[in-house]
C-alpha positions in Angstrom: 144.3 -87.0 -41.0 145.5 -85.8 -44.4 143.6 -83.0 -46.3 142.2 -83.8 -49.7 142.2 -80.7 -51.9 139.9 -80.3 -54.9 139.9 -77.4 -57.3 137.0 -77.2 -59.7 134.8 -74.7 -61.6 131.3 -74.3 -60.3 129.7 -76.4 -63.0 131.9 -79.4 -62.0 131.0 -79.3 -58.3 128.5 -81.9 -57.0 125.3 -80.5 -55.4 126.6 -81.8 -52.0 129.8 -79.9 -52.5 128.0 -76.7 -53.4 125.8 -77.1 -50.3 128.9 -77.7 -48.1 130.6 -74.6 -49.5 127.6 -72.3 -49.0 127.0 -73.7 -45.5 130.6 -73.2 -44.4 130.8 -69.7 -45.8 127.4 -68.6 -44.3 128.2 -70.2 -40.9 131.5 -68.2 -40.7 131.0 -65.0 -42.7 127.3 -64.3 -41.8 126.6 -66.1 -38.5 129.9 -66.2 -36.7 131.0 -62.8 -37.8 127.5 -61.4 -37.5 127.7 -59.8 -40.9 124.6 -60.0 -43.0 125.7 -59.6 -46.6 125.0 -61.4 -49.9 127.7 -64.1 -49.7 126.4 -66.1 -52.7 127.0 -64.0 -55.8 127.3 -64.3 -59.5 131.1 -64.5 -59.1 130.7 -68.0 -57.8 129.5 -69.1 -61.3 132.9 -68.2 -62.9 135.2 -68.9 -60.0 137.5 -71.8 -59.4 136.5 -73.4 -56.0 139.2 -74.9 -53.8 137.7 -77.3 -51.3 139.7 -78.8 -48.5 138.1 -81.9 -47.0 139.0 -84.5 -44.4 137.6 -88.1 -44.4 134.6 -88.4 -42.1 134.7 -84.6 -41.4 133.7 -83.1 -44.7 134.6 -79.6 -45.9 136.9 -77.9 -43.4 138.7 -75.2 -45.6 137.7 -73.3 -48.7 138.7 -70.5 -51.0 137.6 -69.2 -54.4 139.7 -67.9 -57.2 138.1 -65.4 -59.6 140.0 -65.9 -62.9 141.6 -62.7 -64.4 140.0 -60.7 -67.2 142.0 -58.5 -69.5 145.1 -57.2 -67.8 143.8 -58.0 -64.3 145.2 -60.6 -61.9 143.2 -63.4 -60.4 141.3 -62.4 -57.2 141.3 -64.7 -54.2 138.2 -64.6 -52.0 136.1 -66.3 -49.4 139.2 -67.8 -47.7 137.8 -69.7 -44.7 138.6 -72.5 -42.2 135.9 -74.1 -40.2 136.1 -73.0 -36.5 136.9 -76.4 -35.1 140.0 -76.6 -37.4 141.6 -73.2 -36.7 144.9 -72.8 -34.9 146.4 -75.9 -36.6 148.1 -74.2 -39.5 145.3 -75.1 -42.0 144.9 -71.5 -43.1 148.5 -71.4 -44.1 148.2 -74.7 -45.9 145.1 -73.4 -47.7 146.8 -70.3 -48.9 149.9 -72.2 -50.1 147.6 -74.5 -52.1 145.8 -71.5 -53.6 149.2 -69.9 -54.6 150.4 -73.2 -56.1 147.2 -73.5 -58.2 147.7 -69.9 -59.4 151.2 -70.7 -60.4 150.1 -73.8 -62.2 147.1 -72.4 -64.0 148.2 -68.8 -64.7 152.0 -69.1 -64.6 152.4 -66.9 -61.5 151.1 -66.5 -58.0 150.3 -62.9 -58.9 146.9 -62.1 -57.4 144.8 -59.7 -55.4 142.5 -60.0 -52.4 140.4 -57.9 -50.0 141.6 -59.0 -46.6 139.9 -58.5 -43.3 142.3 -56.1 -41.6 142.9 -58.3 -38.6 144.3 -60.9 -41.1 146.7 -58.6 -42.8 149.9 -60.0 -41.1 148.7 -63.6 -42.1 148.6 -62.7 -45.8 151.9 -60.8 -45.5 153.5 -64.1 -44.4 152.6 -65.4 -47.9 154.0 -62.6 -49.9 151.0 -60.2 -50.1 151.5 -56.5 -49.6 148.9 -53.9 -48.6 147.8 -51.4 -51.3 145.1 -49.5 -49.6 144.1 -47.8 -46.3 141.6 -49.7 -44.2 138.0 -49.4 -45.4 134.6 -50.7 -44.3 133.2 -53.6 -46.2 129.9 -54.8 -44.8 130.8 -53.6 -41.3 134.2 -55.2 -41.2 137.5 -53.3 -41.7 139.3 -54.5 -44.8 142.5 -53.7 -46.8 143.3 -54.4 -50.4 146.4 -56.6 -50.9 148.4 -57.9 -53.9 150.9 -60.7 -54.5 153.4 -59.5 -57.0 154.6 -63.0 -57.8 157.8 -62.5 -55.9 158.8 -65.3 -53.4 157.7 -64.5 -49.9 160.5 -63.7 -47.5 
């Protein structure tokens, strides 16, 4: 079954899409990872939302892109694949689509993200490099990572 990718600003999302996004994010980041934190934030209002859906299955993958301000680079966040779709390479496809959209919209895949530390190697496969020591973010070890725009090796 082919994935259908949709990138849209918050105001262009349908109410059903918004519900699906918040349900997926809360099911994974709050319930599955047992991490009570304010997932829905004001950044959602200015973000570009990438939704990956399959026919008859709904939303199975998601990420948000916070557009750059000033000299900053775009920030990638809330990267998630539904539990029943993990282990099939969908996370890699999701990140490739995110980087393609960054290239198209901003002229480069240059970006930053705060990665859960156990996913550090996953992001490194896509050209990200670690720029911080591990730190606690809502009870989960994270590292800051950047993509310089150089092709991944």
